[in-house]
N, C-alpha and C positions, 0 to 999 in steps of 0.2 A: 465345070467352070470353063468358060471360053478364054482364049488368049487375052482378049480385051479386059475381061473381068479379073484375070490373074494379074495383069499389069497394074490395074487400078489398086488392087489389094496390096501388091508388093510396094508400090509407091507410098501408100499410106503407112505400111509397116516401116519403111525407111525413115519417114518423118517421125513416127511414133518412137522408135528406138533411138533416133538421133536426139530427140528432145529429152528422153529419159537419161541418156548419157551426159547431155549438157547439164541437166539438173543434178546429176551425181558428181559433177565437177571433173568429169573425164574428158570433156571437149570444150574447154574455155575459148572464148573469142570465136574465131572461125576455124579452129584446129579440129583435126580428126576427120574421118571419112568412113562411109559404109557403102557396101555394094551387095547385090544379090543377083543370081542367075535368073534371067527371064526365060531363056531357052538355050539351046546349044550354040546359037549364033549371036545372042544379045545379052548384055549385062546392064542392069540398072545401077547407077552410081550417083552419089551426092556430088554437087558441083564444088568448085574451088571458091574461096572467099565468101562463104555464106555461113552465118551462125546456124548451128543445128537447132537452136531455140526458135529461130525465125524461119526455118525451112518449111517449104510448102511442096505439095505433091508435084506441081507444075515445074518446080526447080530441078527435079531429078532429070538426069540425062541418060542416054543410051549409047553404049559403045559396043564394038565387036571384040572378039577375043584378041585382036592385035592392038586394041586401044583406039581405033579410029572412031570418032564420034559420029553416030548415026542420026541422033535426034536430040533436041533440047536447045533452049535459047541461051543457057549459061555454059561455061566451059567446064569440062570434067575436072575433078581433082587432079592435081599434079602428081599425086602418089598412086595413080591408077595402076601403074606397072607392078606394084607390090600385090595388088588384088589379082591381077591377071596371072602372075606367077603362081599364086595359090590355086586358081582355077585350072591352070595348065598341069600342075603337078599332083593335084588332089581332085580327081574326078568326083569324089564323094562330097566335096565341099560345095555348098549351095549359097553360102553367104560369108562375107568377110567384114570385120570391123577393125579399124585402127583408131586408137585413142591414146590419151595421156593420163591414165590413172595415177594420181600423185605419188603414192607410196611405192607402187611397182616401178614407176618411172624413176623414183629416187634410187632404187636398186640398180636400174639400168644405167643411171648416171654415176653410180659407184663401181661399175664394172662387175656387178654381181648378178648371177642367174638365180632363179628360184628352183633349186634342185635338191635342197635338203629335205630328207624324209621326216618332217616334223608333224605333219597333219594327215591323218588317214583320209579325210574327205577330199583334200586337195589332190592326193595321189589318185583317188578314184575318179575324180572329175577331170583332172588335167594330165596326170603323169608328172613329168618334170617340165619346167618352163626354161628353156635355154636362152642364152644371150647371144644375139647376132652381133657381129662387129659393126662399128660405126660406118655409116654411109650418109652422104648429104641428101637431105630430103628433096624430093622432086627430080631426082636423077635416076638413071638406070642402075646405078650402084646400089640403090636401096633395095630393089627387087633382088639383085644378085646376092646381097648380103644375107638374105633369109632363105634362098633357094635350097642350100644343103640341109636345112632344118625342117623344111615343109613336109617331106614325106612321113616323118616319124613323130611329128608334134602338131598339136592344134592350138597352141598358144606359144608365142615367142616374144621375148623382150628385145627391144631395139636399143642398142647402146646410145646413151645420151639423147634419147628421143622419146620412147613410149613403148607401146605394146601392140601386137596384132593377134587376133583370134579368128578362127573360122569354124564352121560347123554345118550341120544338115539343113539349117535354116537360120533366119535372123535371131530367133529366140535362143537357139543353141549357141551361136556366136556371142550373143549378149551375155548369157549366163556364164560362159567361160571367161569373158572379160571381167565380169563382176567377181568371179572366183579368183582370178589372178590378183586383183587388188586385195581381196579378203585374205588370201594366203600371204601376200606381201606384208600385210598388217600384222598377221600372226608371227611371221618370221622376225619382223622388226621388234615386236614386244618381247619375243623369246630371247633375242640377242641382247636387248636392253636389260632383261632380268639376269642374264648371264648364266643361266642354268638349262641350256637346251638339252632335251632328251630325245634324240632322233630314234626312230623306229629301227629295229635290227633288220638284217637282210632277209630273214625268213618272213617277218611280218610284211615287208615291202613286196616280196615275191607273191605272197598270198593276195595282197591288195591288187597287184598288177594282174594276176590271174582272174580275180573277181571283176576287174575293170574290163578285161578282154571278153569275158562272158557277157557282161552288161552291154558292151558295144555290139557284140554279135547279135544279141537279142533285140537291140534297138534298130538294127538295119532292116 
């Protein structure tokens, strides 16, 4: 695949996953943003003020690792700094998604992380999902709020805001975002039922070891 063919495919993927997240209710209005590495010096990202349902390939913009816009007729998302922080601190991350899944965002707005060992699949897929402190959207503080958490996590809740996930490609980041919301729903139901049965420490350790093996084989 040539560089030109790769760019075309990645633009289409950003549009496709953006529309999927919109339909899931994770990116209402013009909220949320996605990005993917094109190469070491260029990042494809969604623009600001554009509904992901109406997004087109030609709307996608290109920025460098410092956030300087290199190409595109629209302005890059104001939250690009958060994406750049992930790429800087996680060389293995090739794609970043920020969205507002309603139940997970409810946890973030209640000051609660998703760190209870209630569901084996969530531990395998995500590990724990910490809560970053509140920072104003569109400011440098937003990136700074998640930086301490990026090295050890691939999904983070943003206090009073939403969630961010990242992975080996857009599909990986998308599936993690989907799992964050699914796990939040499970936690919400378990708390409403009032009879949570967390996994014990030995079971959690076994799942973490299995996750490490899986991640190593996936590389």
